[in-house]
ZANU-718048 format. One line per field, with one value per residue: residue number from 1; residue in three letters; x, z negated, y of N, C-alpha, C in turn. Coordinates in steps of 0.02 Angstrom, whole numbers, plus 50000, padded with zeros to 5 digits. Layout:
N
i	[NUM:...]
aa	[ALA:...]
n.c1	[X:...]
n.c3	[Z:...]
n.c2	[Y:...]
ca.c1	[X:...]
ca.c3	[Z:...]
ca.c2	[Y:...]
c.c1	[X:...]
c.c3	[Z:...]
c.c2	[Y:...]
***
This chain:
306
i	[1:2:3:4:5:6:7:8:9:10:11:12:13:14:15:16:17:18:19:20:21:22:23:24:25:26:27:28:29:30:31:32:33:34:35:36:37:38:39:40:41:42:43:44:45:46:47:48:49:50:51:52:53:54:55:56:57:58:59:60:61:62:63:64:65:66:67:68:69:70:71:72:73:74:75:76:77:78:79:80:81:82:83:84:85:86:87:88:89:90:91:92:93:94:95:96:97:98:99:100:101:102:103:104:105:106:107:108:109:110:111:112:113:114:115:116:117:118:119:120:121:122:123:124:125:126:127:128:129:130:131:132:133:134:135:136:137:138:139:140:141:142:143:144:145:146:147:148:149:150:151:152:153:154:155:156:157:158:159:160:161:162:163:164:165:166:167:168:169:170:171:172:173:174:175:176:177:178:179:180:181:182:183:184:185:186:187:188:189:190:191:192:193:194:195:196:197:198:199:200:201:202:203:204:205:206:207:208:209:210:211:212:213:214:215:216:217:218:219:220:221:222:223:224:225:226:227:228:229:230:231:232:233:234:235:236:237:238:239:240:241:242:243:244:245:246:247:248:249:250:251:252:253:254:255:256:257:258:259:260:261:262:263:264:265:266:267:268:269:270:271:272:273:274:275:276:277:278:279:280:281:282:283:284:285:286:287:288:289:290:291:292:293:294:295:296:297:298:299:300:301:302:303:304:305:306]
aa	[MET:THR:GLU:ALA:LEU:LEU:LYS:SER:ASP:ILE:SER:GLU:TYR:PRO:LEU:MET:ARG:GLU:GLY:LYS:VAL:ARG:ASP:VAL:TYR:ASP:LEU:GLY:ASP:SER:LEU:LEU:PHE:VAL:THR:THR:ASP:ARG:ILE:SER:ALA:PHE:ASP:TRP:LEU:LEU:PRO:ASN:GLY:ILE:PRO:GLY:LYS:GLY:ILE:ILE:LEU:ASN:LYS:MET:SER:LEU:PHE:TRP:PHE:PHE:MET:MET:ARG:ASP:ILE:ILE:PRO:ASP:HIS:LEU:LEU:THR:GLY:ASP:PHE:LYS:SER:PHE:PRO:GLU:GLU:LEU:LYS:LYS:TYR:GLU:TYR:LEU:ASP:GLY:ARG:SER:MET:ILE:VAL:LYS:LYS:ALA:GLN:ARG:ILE:ASP:ILE:GLU:CYS:VAL:ALA:ARG:TRP:TYR:LEU:VAL:GLY:SER:GLY:TYR:ARG:ASP:TYR:ARG:LYS:ALA:VAL:GLU:LEU:SER:PRO:GLY:GLU:PRO:VAL:ILE:ASP:LEU:TYR:GLY:TYR:GLU:LEU:PRO:SER:ASP:PHE:LYS:LEU:ALA:GLU:LYS:LEU:PRO:PHE:PRO:ILE:PHE:THR:PRO:ALA:THR:LYS:GLU:ASP:ASP:GLY:HIS:ASP:ILE:ASN:ILE:SER:TYR:ASN:ARG:MET:ALA:GLU:LYS:VAL:GLY:ASP:ASP:LEU:ALA:SER:ARG:LEU:ARG:ASP:ILE:THR:LEU:ALA:ILE:TYR:SER:LYS:ALA:SER:GLU:TYR:ALA:PHE:LEU:ARG:GLY:ILE:ILE:ILE:ALA:ASP:THR:LYS:PHE:GLU:PHE:GLY:TYR:ILE:ASN:ASP:GLU:LEU:THR:LEU:ILE:ASP:GLU:ILE:LEU:SER:PRO:ASP:SER:SER:ARG:PHE:TRP:PRO:VAL:GLU:SER:TYR:SER:VAL:GLY:SER:ASN:PRO:PRO:SER:PHE:ASP:LYS:GLN:PHE:ILE:ARG:ASP:PHE:LEU:GLU:THR:THR:GLY:TRP:ASP:LYS:ASN:SER:PRO:PRO:PRO:GLU:LEU:PRO:PRO:ASP:ILE:VAL:GLN:LYS:THR:MET:GLU:LYS:TYR:LYS:GLN:ALA:HIS:LYS:ILE:LEU:THR:GLY:SER:ASP:ALA:LEU:GLU:GLY]
n.c1	[54618:54503:54411:54392:54376:54268:54184:54143:54024:53949:53836:53817:53878:53888:53930:54053:54136:54168:54302:54418:54486:54475:54351:54272:54217:54116:54148:54108:54197:54308:54379:54345:54449:54434:54520:54494:54495:54487:54542:54614:54642:54708:54617:54499:54392:54424:54332:54349:54436:54595:54627:54659:54739:54702:54733:54872:54905:54856:54930:55057:55053:55036:55159:55250:55202:55237:55376:55403:55376:55468:55487:55364:55201:55064:54897:54852:54761:54735:54777:54746:54639:54581:54563:54462:54300:54163:54052:54104:54170:54107:54124:54226:54309:54370:54486:54652:54641:54602:54598:54585:54572:54619:54513:54544:54583:54593:54727:54717:54815:54917:55064:55201:55347:55495:55627:55667:55642:55492:55330:55202:55291:55399:55335:55298:55425:55477:55392:55435:55565:55541:55485:55593:55698:55863:55917:56029:55991:55840:55683:55596:55458:55510:55639:55806:55861:55966:55947:55949:55901:55850:55712:55660:55779:55890:55874:55982:55954:55821:55661:55527:55362:55219:55040:54871:54735:54618:54455:54380:54431:54598:54740:54819:54974:55064:55159:55283:55272:55140:55074:55113:55043:54915:54915:54997:55160:55235:55173:55186:55327:55351:55277:55347:55477:55454:55396:55505:55594:55531:55523:55659:55710:55634:55671:55808:55803:55727:55806:55920:55865:55836:55741:55692:55617:55539:55454:55333:55183:55109:54986:54928:54863:54776:54772:54705:54769:54895:55015:54996:55027:54926:54800:54853:55020:55167:55137:55113:55011:55021:55146:55293:55373:55524:55624:55791:55887:55846:55838:55854:55912:55810:55699:55539:55558:55527:55399:55341:55216:55054:55081:55101:54972:54924:55006:54960:54826:54850:54871:54751:54666:54574:54486:54494:54396:54278:54191:54310:54394:54373:54496:54598:54619:54758:54826:54774:54826:54967:54982:54944:55049:55156:55124:55126:55260:55329:55288:55343:55482:55505:55457:55488:55398:55255:55112:54988:54986:54951]
n.c3	[45112:45231:45327:45460:45451:45550:45567:45483:45358:45301:45210:45153:45222:45385:45530:45629:45735:45825:45858:45955:45856:45736:45623:45600:45478:45435:45306:45272:45229:45263:45334:45338:45375:45428:45446:45541:45569:45701:45867:46023:46198:46359:46381:46333:46198:46087:46044:45915:45766:45682:45530:45396:45469:45483:45358:45358:45466:45417:45298:45351:45428:45324:45260:45359:45380:45262:45273:45382:45349:45336:45461:45523:45467:45415:45434:45321:45172:45063:45027:44925:44850:44725:44706:44789:44838:44724:44781:44875:44812:44787:44899:44914:45009:45071:45004:45029:45168:45216:45234:45180:45272:45333:45433:45605:45751:45891:46006:46172:46223:46245:46164:46215:46182:46244:46244:46306:46458:46497:46512:46561:46589:46651:46763:46828:46853:46943:47052:47086:47126:47238:47322:47354:47435:47428:47367:47244:47128:47045:47017:46867:46783:46779:46736:46783:46836:46852:46993:46969:46855:46743:46689:46525:46493:46404:46402:46442:46350:46236:46312:46349:46386:46431:46421:46479:46365:46347:46303:46346:46431:46506:46456:46557:46632:46647:46720:46637:46678:46723:46603:46539:46615:46571:46432:46408:46413:46293:46192:46252:46253:46116:46076:46146:46088:45952:45957:46006:45902:45792:45841:45863:45731:45671:45752:45726:45589:45594:45676:45599:45514:45588:45690:45850:45911:46049:46122:46087:46032:45994:45916:45908:45826:45780:45621:45528:45615:45620:45692:45687:45639:45681:45670:45691:45658:45723:45718:45743:45837:45908:45957:46028:45953:45938:45894:45848:45857:45956:46073:46247:46407:46552:46530:46448:46281:46139:46027:45887:45898:45977:46100:46101:46097:46219:46305:46277:46325:46460:46497:46500:46608:46613:46693:46664:46696:46643:46490:46363:46311:46153:46024:45981:45821:45792:45866:45811:45680:45704:45760:45651:45564:45631:45623:45484:45459:45526:45450:45324:45351:45386:45279:45163:45081:45047:45135:45107:44978:44811]
n.c2	[56083:56063:56102:56218:56395:56466:56571:56719:56773:56898:56986:57111:57215:57292:57197:57250:57217:57068:56983:56881:56814:56890:56953:57105:57214:57353:57455:57579:57702:57634:57482:57306:57177:57016:56871:56739:56558:56535:56497:56540:56507:56532:56634:56583:56543:56415:56264:56209:56256:56298:56240:56350:56433:56569:56622:56613:56699:56821:56841:56847:56964:57057:57043:57091:57222:57290:57283:57365:57496:57597:57639:57671:57724:57617:57547:57483:57466:57379:57209:57132:57028:57039:57173:57209:57277:57249:57189:57103:57002:56883:56810:56696:56641:56746:56776:56791:56785:56907:57087:57257:57402:57565:57669:57698:57793:57711:57687:57649:57553:57413:57382:57312:57219:57146:57028:56920:56834:56773:56695:56810:56913:56849:56799:56918:56967:56869:56893:57021:56994:56914:57009:57084:57017:56952:57063:57124:57186:57217:57303:57305:57346:57474:57455:57418:57264:57119:57007:56872:56810:56679:56574:56609:56669:56777:56952:57094:57193:57241:57267:57380:57350:57403:57371:57372:57390:57274:57236:57130:56986:56970:57066:57192:57208:57359:57496:57599:57731:57735:57717:57834:57926:57898:57923:58031:58111:58136:58056:57932:57911:57908:57795:57696:57706:57680:57553:57476:57496:57434:57303:57271:57275:57172:57064:57048:57016:56895:56812:56786:56697:56590:56598:56648:56791:56801:56885:57013:57101:57260:57366:57534:57680:57832:57906:58027:58117:58064:57959:57785:57616:57480:57346:57177:57110:57045:56905:56725:56723:56840:56845:56766:56638:56557:56415:56443:56343:56253:56324:56352:56405:56415:56338:56327:56350:56240:56294:56398:56445:56464:56408:56274:56222:56269:56195:56065:56075:56088:55958:55896:55902:56000:56133:56268:56356:56323:56281:56244:56089:56001:56010:55874:55786:55762:55859:55975:55962:55961:56088:56168:56138:56197:56334:56351:56320:56424:56535:56500:56497:56631:56710:56644:56582:56475:56493:56437:56400:56446]
ca.c1	[54580:54486:54370:54414:54328:54260:54144:54126:53953:53944:53772:53815:53906:53877:53984:54068:54165:54189:54353:54435:54509:54455:54287:54284:54157:54118:54135:54093:54257:54363:54358:54367:54473:54433:54556:54465:54538:54475:54602:54597:54695:54688:54560:54441:54391:54419:54274:54368:54491:54652:54615:54711:54776:54687:54770:54941:54911:54844:54987:55116:55045:55050:55232:55284:55181:55279:55445:55412:55352:55520:55485:55299:55148:55015:54828:54834:54744:54751:54765:54736:54568:54557:54547:54409:54236:54129:54005:54139:54206:54073:54147:54293:54351:54407:54549:54710:54632:54571:54628:54546:54615:54592:54487:54591:54564:54638:54756:54701:54875:54955:55135:55235:55420:55522:55700:55676:55595:55448:55260:55184:55351:55438:55295:55305:55495:55484:55359:55478:55621:55516:55472:55657:55744:55933:55940:56061:55958:55769:55650:55543:55428:55553:55707:55846:55885:55993:55895:55962:55882:55813:55658:55678:55846:55891:55889:56038:55928:55747:55626:55459:55320:55150:54984:54806:54700:54554:54415:54359:54479:54669:54770:54853:55038:55070:55224:55288:55246:55067:55053:55122:54987:54855:54918:55041:55231:55259:55149:55215:55396:55348:55255:55403:55533:55433:55388:55570:55625:55501:55542:55730:55719:55605:55710:55869:55785:55705:55861:55963:55830:55827:55686:55696:55554:55551:55417:55278:55144:55084:54935:54935:54807:54785:54736:54718:54815:54962:55023:54995:55026:54862:54784:54899:55088:55219:55110:55118:54960:55038:55218:55322:55424:55561:55680:55857:55927:55825:55831:55897:55890:55784:55638:55503:55579:55473:55383:55302:55154:55001:55103:55091:54903:54920:55039:54914:54769:54872:54872:54683:54626:54526:54495:54501:54339:54220:54207:54368:54382:54390:54563:54598:54646:54831:54848:54757:54874:55034:54980:54944:55116:55199:55109:55151:55333:55351:55278:55391:55548:55511:55441:55514:55343:55203:55052:54929:54993:54947]
ca.c3	[45160:45284:45379:45482:45446:45618:45568:45418:45353:45245:45220:45123:45267:45455:45571:45680:45794:45819:45908:45966:45792:45679:45613:45569:45446:45419:45234:45263:45240:45278:45370:45313:45426:45407:45496:45542:45595:45772:45910:46094:46246:46428:46377:46309:46128:46083:46004:45845:45745:45647:45460:45361:45515:45469:45299:45378:45506:45374:45253:45390:45443:45263:45250:45407:45369:45209:45296:45434:45328:45344:45532:45539:45421:45442:45414:45264:45106:45015:45043:44860:44843:44659:44708:44838:44808:44687:44825:44916:44772:44788:44959:44893:45067:45092:44968:45069:45241:45234:45209:45190:45308:45351:45501:45649:45821:45926:46071:46213:46256:46211:46167:46218:46183:46266:46248:46345:46515:46492:46516:46614:46606:46700:46825:46862:46876:47003:47106:47106:47163:47304:47363:47372:47446:47440:47329:47181:47071:47058:46968:46828:46736:46774:46716:46835:46811:46904:47025:46960:46788:46740:46640:46454:46484:46364:46438:46412:46296:46233:46356:46331:46443:46408:46456:46462:46311:46373:46254:46378:46481:46490:46464:46622:46627:46687:46714:46587:46708:46724:46535:46525:46647:46532:46362:46403:46408:46224:46156:46284:46230:46045:46073:46169:46041:45890:45973:46010:45836:45751:45870:45850:45660:45659:45788:45689:45528:45609:45705:45544:45479:45633:45737:45903:45931:46121:46139:46041:46051:45939:45930:45869:45825:45741:45558:45507:45664:45613:45728:45637:45661:45662:45691:45663:45677:45722:45698:45798:45888:45947:45972:46042:45904:45959:45850:45876:45868:46016:46130:46305:46465:46608:46514:46391:46221:46091:45993:45826:45911:46008:46163:46091:46118:46292:46337:46272:46369:46529:46511:46493:46670:46606:46749:46638:46718:46608:46419:46351:46270:46082:46007:45939:45754:45788:45893:45759:45625:45725:45767:45584:45536:45664:45594:45415:45460:45544:45391:45272:45371:45388:45216:45106:45039:45080:45137:45084:44907:44768]
ca.c2	[56124:56017:56133:56284:56449:56491:56632:56746:56790:56946:57019:57178:57265:57275:57170:57300:57185:56998:56971:56810:56786:56930:56985:57170:57241:57424:57467:57650:57743:57589:57422:57242:57131:56946:56832:56672:56505:56526:56502:56545:56491:56547:56679:56547:56525:56342:56246:56199:56299:56270:56257:56388:56477:56638:56643:56622:56760:56879:56851:56866:57035:57095:57041:57135:57292:57319:57289:57415:57561:57648:57659:57701:57704:57569:57560:57441:57492:57325:57139:57100:57013:57061:57244:57220:57297:57196:57154:57055:56952:56818:56775:56674:56625:56806:56779:56769:56790:56970:57149:57318:57449:57631:57676:57732:57805:57666:57704:57591:57526:57360:57400:57247:57220:57082:57020:56859:56833:56715:56714:56858:56951:56812:56796:56983:56971:56829:56929:57077:56964:56893:57069:57114:56961:56967:57121:57103:57219:57230:57346:57273:57393:57533:57436:57385:57200:57074:56967:56800:56788:56617:56571:56612:56698:56838:57014:57131:57235:57236:57312:57399:57336:57415:57340:57400:57355:57251:57200:57067:56966:56973:57132:57198:57243:57420:57528:57652:57793:57731:57729:57905:57960:57886:57949:58090:58095:58136:57997:57873:57902:57888:57725:57654:57706:57647:57482:57444:57499:57380:57239:57259:57259:57106:57013:57036:56980:56828:56773:56764:56644:56534:56607:56699:56822:56812:56945:57027:57160:57300:57416:57595:57725:57893:57915:58097:58145:58034:57897:57732:57546:57450:57278:57128:57125:56994:56839:56677:56736:56900:56842:56700:56619:56498:56395:56459:56282:56216:56370:56342:56443:56377:56303:56354:56314:56224:56356:56397:56480:56423:56378:56202:56206:56279:56137:56009:56085:56076:55886:55868:55908:56057:56179:56337:56395:56297:56277:56201:56029:56005:55988:55814:55797:55765:55923:56024:55954:55982:56161:56195:56132:56246:56399:56350:56321:56491:56578:56481:56518:56703:56743:56607:56556:56435:56536:56402:56384:56504]
c.c1	[54566:54445:54397:54358:54322:54221:54132:54053:53944:53882:53772:53838:53896:53940:53996:54095:54183:54238:54366:54454:54480:54384:54299:54218:54168:54099:54118:54153:54318:54334:54384:54387:54472:54465:54532:54516:54525:54540:54579:54657:54667:54623:54495:54448:54380:54364:54289:54430:54547:54645:54674:54750:54764:54724:54842:54950:54904:54904:55050:55112:55060:55125:55268:55265:55227:55350:55454:55392:55405:55523:55420:55248:55100:54946:54807:54818:54759:54737:54753:54662:54540:54537:54492:54346:54200:54082:54038:54167:54170:54093:54219:54338:54390:54477:54605:54703:54601:54610:54580:54593:54580:54563:54536:54559:54614:54663:54750:54760:54902:55029:55176:55311:55444:55598:55718:55623:55555:55376:55247:55243:55392:55401:55302:55376:55504:55450:55402:55538:55600:55502:55536:55709:55815:55960:55971:56027:55885:55740:55594:55519:55471:55623:55742:55877:55915:55939:55904:55945:55840:55758:55687:55748:55840:55912:55949:56017:55852:55715:55554:55415:55247:55099:54920:54775:54631:54516:54390:54411:54551:54694:54813:54917:55038:55141:55223:55258:55170:55040:55058:55067:54924:54856:54960:55113:55255:55238:55180:55286:55397:55327:55311:55457:55515:55425:55455:55606:55598:55525:55615:55743:55693:55647:55774:55855:55769:55762:55907:55931:55812:55770:55702:55625:55563:55516:55362:55240:55116:55027:54944:54871:54824:54742:54754:54773:54886:54964:55035:54993:54963:54857:54831:54970:55131:55195:55121:55064:54979:55110:55236:55380:55458:55613:55747:55893:55908:55817:55879:55868:55863:55721:55604:55524:55519:55461:55344:55233:55106:55019:55095:55022:54894:54949:54993:54856:54787:54870:54802:54643:54574:54540:54501:54446:54274:54239:54262:54351:54400:54461:54560:54633:54722:54858:54833:54810:54944:55037:54983:55014:55164:55187:55136:55227:55360:55345:55330:55461:55557:55501:55469:55461:55294:55138:54991:54934:54988:54900]
c.c3	[45221:45340:45397:45473:45515:45620:45496:45418:45291:45256:45197:45171:45339:45488:45629:45744:45778:45875:45918:45900:45733:45682:45575:45544:45428:45346:45220:45279:45255:45315:45333:45372:45397:45462:45492:45566:45668:45811:45982:46136:46315:46430:46359:46234:46123:46034:45931:45828:45711:45573:45427:45405:45499:45409:45317:45417:45463:45330:45290:45409:45382:45250:45295:45397:45317:45233:45343:45412:45329:45416:45547:45486:45455:45411:45351:45202:45053:45046:44981:44847:44777:44659:44759:44802:44777:44733:44866:44877:44768:44849:44948:44952:45092:45060:45011:45143:45261:45205:45222:45219:45320:45422:45543:45717:45864:45992:46115:46257:46213:46219:46160:46221:46202:46265:46289:46399:46514:46499:46574:46635:46659:46766:46864:46889:46940:47063:47132:47146:47233:47350:47385:47384:47460:47400:47263:47119:47090:47002:46934:46775:46727:46750:46774:46805:46867:46930:47014:46890:46792:46687:46570:46442:46445:46408:46405:46352:46293:46280:46332:46392:46424:46450:46437:46406:46335:46319:46280:46431:46459:46500:46528:46613:46674:46677:46658:46615:46711:46653:46518:46557:46605:46464:46355:46390:46336:46187:46187:46258:46156:46038:46094:46115:45976:45901:45973:45943:45791:45776:45856:45778:45645:45692:45751:45625:45543:45635:45650:45506:45526:45682:45787:45914:46004:46145:46088:46064:45989:45964:45883:45873:45786:45678:45531:45550:45658:45650:45678:45669:45636:45686:45656:45686:45670:45694:45756:45851:45933:45971:45995:45994:45928:45906:45884:45897:45932:46077:46185:46364:46518:46593:46455:46328:46180:46046:45929:45837:45949:46078:46161:46114:46192:46328:46334:46322:46442:46548:46514:46558:46667:46661:46729:46662:46686:46534:46405:46308:46196:46071:45964:45872:45752:45815:45844:45704:45645:45734:45699:45553:45567:45634:45523:45414:45477:45484:45337:45289:45365:45320:45155:45062:45081:45077:45107:45013:44866:44794]
c.c2	[56082:56048:56202:56335:56481:56556:56654:56767:56834:56989:57092:57233:57244:57248:57218:57268:57113:56984:56897:56776:56823:56955:57049:57198:57314:57434:57540:57693:57700:57528:57360:57199:57060:56905:56760:56621:56491:56531:56502:56525:56503:56587:56644:56534:56450:56322:56232:56239:56260:56288:56292:56436:56551:56664:56656:56687:56822:56893:56871:56940:57078:57099:57091:57208:57325:57329:57348:57486:57616:57673:57697:57680:57655:57583:57522:57481:57440:57257:57098:57090:57038:57134:57261:57245:57237:57155:57098:56996:56885:56777:56752:56658:56686:56809:56749:56780:56857:57029:57206:57370:57515:57628:57718:57743:57767:57697:57642:57568:57470:57376:57336:57258:57150:57084:56958:56857:56768:56740:56762:56900:56915:56807:56862:56992:56931:56861:56985:57052:56944:56952:57103:57060:56984:57026:57098:57131:57232:57273:57306:57322:57456:57519:57402:57322:57160:57028:56892:56775:56724:56622:56569:56640:56764:56898:57050:57173:57226:57287:57323:57391:57343:57377:57377:57358:57338:57214:57134:57049:56978:57044:57133:57238:57303:57449:57580:57717:57793:57743:57803:57947:57955:57921:58012:58070:58090:58073:57934:57859:57882:57815:57678:57649:57670:57572:57446:57445:57443:57312:57222:57240:57188:57051:56997:56996:56907:56784:56746:56707:56587:56539:56662:56726:56843:56875:56955:57087:57194:57345:57475:57636:57788:57890:57984:58128:58118:57967:57839:57664:57513:57377:57228:57145:57062:56927:56790:56685:56795:56899:56771:56689:56554:56480:56410:56395:56245:56261:56351:56380:56395:56338:56339:56317:56293:56283:56345:56428:56435:56398:56302:56181:56216:56219:56076:56016:56074:56002:55856:55868:55963:56108:56252:56383:56373:56290:56226:56141:56042:55979:55925:55826:55803:55830:55979:56022:55979:56058:56194:56193:56183:56316:56404:56356:56390:56538:56564:56506:56594:56737:56707:56577:56516:56475:56503:56377:56448:56557]
***
């Protein structure tokens, strides 16, 4: 596999949405999700992709959907290319990188779970500390936390930190109470409890296999008035995956996700306000290996074989 699939092109069905990574087609009573090899960083779509990345993301979501069905139903109808409509079978690139899902009424909240303070969670934490100098305990998203936590330090327990769902730009972290105002108290508590249940189950599973899931995010919707897990789940694009063996407090651990690309871009002099530079071949290859390794560790199989 030498070229990245940056855009799908299916003529039989209308393209409903072209996201940063996924192309969504309207099949009438269902949707076709095509996971491309596109990759974004700092809210910019990069000019070249990571060959095979879409297959890994798609297969990883399928793996986790099946695991979490004892907690909540999901929108998946099938990921088996052989069972796709006949009109789609001429598009061989769909095999492995696509799924057919039920249509859902999306809830416009990103449901984020964190067990380690890093990224925007750590930035918000440091702001809260600066606003309360000398205080031993500070408030972060409604949780009381000691004021001496370091970067990447593990929290006493997983926390739920919702964000607004923005189609353009970066999602914005909000408090639980603000979310409850938007969606209602009952739904807010259900989203929190289910998010933490999925995250806790996945974290325990991954840790035993050598991966820390530092944080992750989920999306939910309604299908026939039933709360349902939708979109992708627990992939290197939606989560921070760290190797257990190299984790240390006080620094960003090496990761299996696209943090590797972010770190590279920081060295290029790119101002993040103009089109980003193309990724060199060695960065593409190393990123691909990280995604492959995460999938192999978590699922026991090679996503790009068979």
